N, C-alpha and C positions, 0 to 999 in steps of 0.2 A: 491468448484468449481463445475460448472455444465457442464459436457461433455457427459452425457448419450445420449443425442440426437445427439451428434456429432460422438461419437466413436462407439456406439453399438445400433444405432437406430433400426435396423431390429430385433435385438434380445432382446430389452429392455423388462423388466418385470414390470408390474404395481406395485407401492409401496404398501406394506401391512400396515395394521393398527393393533393396540393393540399388538405390538410385544414385546416379552420378551427378554432381553439381556442374552446371555450365553457366558461363557468362553469356549474355545475349545483347544484341544490338538491334532488336526488332523495334518497330515504330512504337512510340509512346501512346498511351491513352491521352486524348485531348486534355490540355491543362485546365485545372480549376473550373471544370464544368459541373453542373448540378442537374441531376435528372429529376429531382423532386422540386417542383416550383414553389412548394410551400416552405422551403428552407431559405431564410434570408442570407444574402451574400454580402451586403454592404454595411451591416451594422451588427453589434452584439445582440444576442437574444436576451430580452428582458425576463426577469424572474420575480416571483412573489416569495419573499422569505419570512412571511408572517405566520405560516402554518405552525400548529402546536407541536408537530414532530420535526419541523425543519431545524437542523442544527444551526447554531449561531456562531460557533468558532471552528467548526469543521467545514471544509469546502464541499459543496454539493452543486449539481448542475442548475442552471437557471430554470429549465423545464425538462420534462421527459426523462430519458434513461441514460445513465452513465455507468461505465465499468472501468477497465484497467487504466491506471495512469500511464501516460506515454511521453516520450521525448523530453523529460524534465531536464532543464539546464539553468545555470545562473550566468548572466552576462557580465561584462566588465564594469557595468554601472551598478551592479548589485541587484538587478531585477531578476526575480525568479520566474521562470516560465513553466507552467504546468499545462501539458496537453493531455487529452484523455479520450478514451473510446466513448463516442457520443452518438446516440440516435436522437436527432432533433424533431422527429415526427411521431414518436410513440413512447410509451412508458415501458416498453420491453426491448430487448436487444434486437438489432437488425438495422439496416440502412446506416452502417457505421461510418462516421466522419471522425476527424480529429477536432474536438472542442479545444478551447484555449482560454487560459486565464493567467494574469500576471500579478505579482505582489512584490513588495520590498521588504516585508517582514514575515512572510509565509502564513499569515493569518488573515490580513485584510486583502482580499482578492478582488481584482477588477476583471469582469468578464470581457473577453475580446471576441472579435468576429471568428467564426469557424475558420480554422487554419487550413485544413486539407479536406476537400470534398469527395464524397463518393461519386462514382460515375455509373451510368446505366449498366446493369448486370455485374457490378463489382462493388466491393466494399473496401474501406481503408481500415485494415486491422492494426494491431499493436506494433510498436517499434520504438525508436530512440531518435535523439537529435544531438548533433555535435557542433562545435564552433570550429570552423576550418581556418585557423589563424594563419597557417602557412599557405593557404590557397592551393592545397594539394589537388583539389578537384578541378581547378581552372575556372571555376564559376565566378571568382571574386578577384579580378586583376587589380582592383584599386581599393581594396579594403581588407582588414584583418579580423573582422567580426562577422563574416558570412556564416549563416546557419544552414546545415544540411540535415534534413530529416530522412531517416531510413525506416521503411515500414513494409508490411506485408500487404500486397494487393490480393484480395480474396475473390475468386470467381467460382462458379459451380464446378469447374474442371481442374483448377490448379491454384496453389498458393505460390506466388512469386514475390521477389523482393525488389522494391523500387526505391528511388531517391527523389527528393524534391529540394530545391534550394531557395534561399531567402536572402535578399539584399537589404531588407529593412529590419533586421534583428529578430526575425522569427514571427512576424505578424502576418505576412502573406508569403505564399510559396508558389514556385513554378516547377512543374514536374519535368524531370530530365527527359530529353527527346530520345535517349538511348535505353530507356527502361524496357524490360526489367534488367537489373544489373546482376541478378542471381536467380537461377531457376534450376530445377532438377530435370533430369532426363532418364526415364519418362516422367511426365508430370506427376506431382503429388498434391493432394489436398490437405496434407498434414506437415507442412514445412513453413514455420512462421516465427514471428516475434523477435526480430533481430535487435540485439543490443550491441552498440558500437562504442569502443573506447580507443584512445590513442595510447600506444605503447612504444616509447623511445623514438622510433623512426617510421612507424607504420600504423595503419588502422587495424583493429581487431574486432571481429564480429563473433558473438556467440548467438546461436540460433537453434531452435528446437525442431528435430525430426520427431514430431510429438508422439506418435504411437509406436515408434521404434525405441523409445526411451533413450534417445541419443541427443546430446548437445554438441553440435558441430562448431568447430573453431575455424574461422576463415581469416585471411589477412588480405590487405589491399594497400597500395601506395597512394590511391587517389579517390577512394570511395566508389569507383566505377567498375574496376576489374578486381574480382575476388578469387582467391586461391584457397582451396581446402587445405588445412594444416593438420588437424587432429580431431578426435572425438572423445567426449567424456560420456560414458554410457552406463546404464543399469546401476546407478548408485541411489541409495536411500529408498524412500517410498516411491513406488512406480505409479500406482493408481491406474487409470485408463491411459493417461498421456502426460508428457512433459509440456510445459508452456512457459512463456514469459521469463526466460533466463536473464540474469543480470550478473555481470562481472565487474567487481569494484575492489579497489585497494583502499584499506582503511587502517587507522592507527591501532596499535596494540598497547594495552595498559602495561607499562613497564618494559616495552620492547619495540622492535622495528615494525613498520607497517606490513600487513599481510594481505593476500588476495582472498576474496570470498566469492564463490559462485552460488547464486540463489536460483532455485528452480521451483516453479509452481506446478502443482498436480491437480487434476480435476477429471472425474471424481476419484475418490480413493483416500480421502483424508481419514484419520483414525476416528473422528467424530462424524464423518459423512461429508460429502461434497468436496469443497476445494480448500487447499492449504498451501503454504509456501514453506519449503525447507531450504537449508543452506549448508554449504561445505567450505570451511576454511582450508586454505592450501597454498600452493606455490604456483606461479605462472612465469614462464620464460619468454613470452611473446608468441608462442605457438601451441604450447601444451599446458593444460591445467592439471595439477595432481593434488588430490585431497589429502589431508593429513591422516585421515582414517576413513572407514566405511560407515561411520555413524550417521543416522538420519536426525538432524537437529531441526526442530520446528521453530518457525519465527513467531508463533503465537500459540497459547494453550487453549484459547477459546475458538470461535468459529467464524469470525467476521473480519478477516484480514487476509487479502489475497492479491497476487500479481503485483506486489510492491516493487518500486524502482528507486534508484538513487539518483540524485541530481548530478549531471555532468558539469565539470568545472570546479569541483571542490578538491583542493590539494590532498594527497594521500596522508599527509601528516596531520590533517585536521579531521575532526569527527565528520563522517559522511552524513548526508541528510536524506532521509527516507520518507516516502509517502506510500501507503497501500490503499487498496480498494476495500472499504469497510462493508463487505457483504459476503455472501456465499451463493454459488450458483444453484444450490438446492432450492433457494426460495427468493432470490434477488428480484425475479420478475413478477412476483405476486405479493410483495409486501404492500401494506395498505396505503402507503403514501402516494402511490400512483393514482388510485381512484379518488382519494379525498383531497390531495394537494397538488397533483399534477407533476410530480417528480419522483425519481427513484434513485437511491444510492448516494453515499457520501464517501469521502476519503478519510483516512485516519488523520490525526493531527501530525504535523511534521515531527520527525524524530531525529535526534542526533545519535549517531551510532558509532561504536568502536568494538574491538574484540578484547576479550580478557581470558586468561587461563585460570579458571576458578577452581579452588580447592574442592575436591569431591565431585566436581561437575565436568571439568575439562574446558576445552575451547567453547566460548560462549559469546554470542553477539549481544551487546548491551545497548538497549534502546531507552532513551528518556525523551520527554517532551522537549522540543526546541524552545529556546528562550521565550517564556510566556509574558515577559514584561509589557509588550504592546497591548495585551488584552487583560492584564490583571486589574481587577477593581478593588474596592475596599475589603479589608478582612471581615469575614463574617463571624469568626471565632478563633481564639488562640488559647492554648493551655499548655504550659511548659512542665507541669507536674500532675498529669492526670492520674497516674497510678492505676488502681482499679476503680474505674468510674465511667461516666458517660457524658456526652455532649449532645445537646439537641439544638438543631438549627432550623428555623422557619425561613425559607428563602422565597416565599410566595410573592414578595414585593420586588424581587429581582427580575428585571425585564427579560434578560437573556435566558433565565432558568438554567444557566450553565455555571458550574463551579469547579474549582481545583482544590484538592485536599491532599495534605501530606501528614503522615504519622511516622515519627521516629521513636524506636524502642531501643534502649541501651541497657547495659549491665545485666543482660540475660545470662543466667548461670550456665556453666559448661555442663556437659553430660546430659543424662536423661532428664527431661523436664516433666512437669506434672500436667495440669489441665488448664494452662493459661490460654486465653483466647483474645483476639481482637476482631470485632465484627462491625460492619457498617450496613445501614439500610437506608435507601431512598424511597420515600413513600408519597402517595397521593392523598392529600387530606380529603379529597372528594370521594374517591372510590376504594381507598385502602389498598390499592395495588402497590407492589413494591419490587425493586430489584435490590439485591444484597450481595455481600461478599464477606470474607473473613479469613483469618489465619489462626492455625492451631499450633501452639508452641509445644509440640510433643510428637512422638512417633516419627513419621516421615515428614513432619512439618508441612502439612498440606495447606495450600491457599485455595479457596473455592469462590465461585460466583454462581448466582442463581437468578434467572429471569423467568422462572416458572410461576411466579405470582402476579403476572401481568395478564389481563383479560384480553379477549378478542383474538387477534391473529395468533398469538402465542399458544392459545388453547386449541386452535383448530388445525394448524399446519403440522403434519407429522414429522417434518424434517427440522423443525425449529427447536433443536435440542435445548433443554432448559438449564442444565447444570454442567459446570466445567471446573476442573481442579488441576493443580500441579504441585509436585513436591518441591519445597524450597528450603534446603538445609540452612540452619542458623549459621551466620558468619562466625568465623573463628574468634573475632573480637567481641562476640556477644551482642551484635546489633541486628536490627531488622528495620527496613525502611519501606513504607508503602506510599506511593503517589497515585493519584487518580484524577481523571477528568470525566465529568458527566455533563452531557450536552443534549438535553431533551429526549433524544431517542438513541443515544449511544454512550457507552461507558468504556473507558480505557483505563487499565491499571498497570502500574509499573512497579515491580518488586526489586528491592535492593539494587538501585541504580540501573534498573532495566535488565537484570539477569533473567527474569521471566516477565512476559507481557501478555495481557489478555484483552481482547477487543470484542465487545458484545453489543449488538443492537437489540432494540425492543420497541414496542409501539403501544403504550398504555392508553386506555380509554380516558383516564383522568391525568391531569398534569402532575408530574412529580414535583413536589414543592417543599418537602421536609427531609432532613437528614438526621440520623442518630448514629453516633459512633460510640462503641462501648468496649471496654476492656474488663476482663474478669479472670480470677485465678492466678494472677501474676505474683511471683514471689516478692517478698519485701525487698526493697532496694532496686527493683527494676524501674527504670525511668522512662516515662512515656510523655512525649510532647506532640501536640496536635495543632495544626493551623489549617484554616479553611478560608478561601477567597472567592468572591464572586468573579465572574469573567464577563468582560464587556462584549456585547453583541457586535459582530463585525459587519459593517455595511458593505454589501456587495453591489457594485454598480453594473 
């Protein structure tokens, strides 16, 4: 995460080069203290989720400002823990704490007390959390479910890595008396965002030397003493800096699990601002090697950044991903802050695997995680649409959130003509709209457009309005579109997640109608469409 220029601009120190990592046993910052008396310590922060822009199936903070997901893990009881960068005192970044929420289905979230607090003159930046089942840390002599959080402590003069431990399953933390456990000599203000995983018989950390475009790999037997093992550097898009790395092993369609390293960059995305890229490869416990030098983007739109995977998912199972659904170019000025008192949401949880796709190569495949807990009644179904249209008025749906799926089959091989599949979500009050569609010809582009939304989208120069991606027709002549629209956010998933687009918008009128239309399709092409309402998730 990049907040140096937000939090400590006046005191920021230039990043150093050729820095050697050191372990430290200096005294810790006092544990669990809060320098801002306005931040509650003994209870969850309450939120108002009734705002017209407030997502109903995407996680958003109870109040104020949220950014990167942090420390996500699933425990032995099947409870998912989501920590996140949180400023509980303003709707802009700064005063960074670790917020916390839990869920048993990844959609119905319960807000918990703030998990790790900022201290005077320092902030708690991004990091990860692990379950120390073997008590390698020595913190948990009588349990196998102790949780250790690993995070960056940010000050005006240095970014260092600290740990905190929890004996109650990740609800409260005690900061280690030997912090920091990893720092650079000389100090650096650009060394952050540790992601820790277990590999065979030791812990592995990947961490960003952000403005040197290096991901460092460190190893440890106990989460306290860390040894530098290797570097992964100058791959893919560089932007201004690397941030928020993630190392995860995931299943491969038709093959054995592979490792994937994700890196977020900001600024420097092709469409401006922040973006996440990923590198499939091999990992031997100390060195990561990418399969090639290609830069693969995790999203073809503009509002998916700093995503992380849940710790505790076996590598043979689809991994579970959540990203921050915003962009640093405008995240701190979107209108939800002034009108509703909150800013930013997360993506829906996504189940993720790798596939070696014809004409594409290695590709991370993302689809919405099991939607059954929030699926409401069908709003429309048609198994033989052909060239036709469907109109849906969902103004009576309380959540104003829907899931839609369109399956196209028997698409002819070779060059296609002028076939199209388009959808539009509109406001019956203001005629504003967001839209998207697929062209069955040429490079087979899929596009999305938020340029017909009034207000913020008209006035902010960084709020790019149009996005597209080439999506070659499958060899078996099929195309699948899935999407979730949730008041102020749209996510689309093409062909089982081969391409994914995440787009936010803030209409002056409520979007309450949908039109899906196909045209120009050859005779014999089969089109089936289904649309469901989504239940509003009650956040406590």
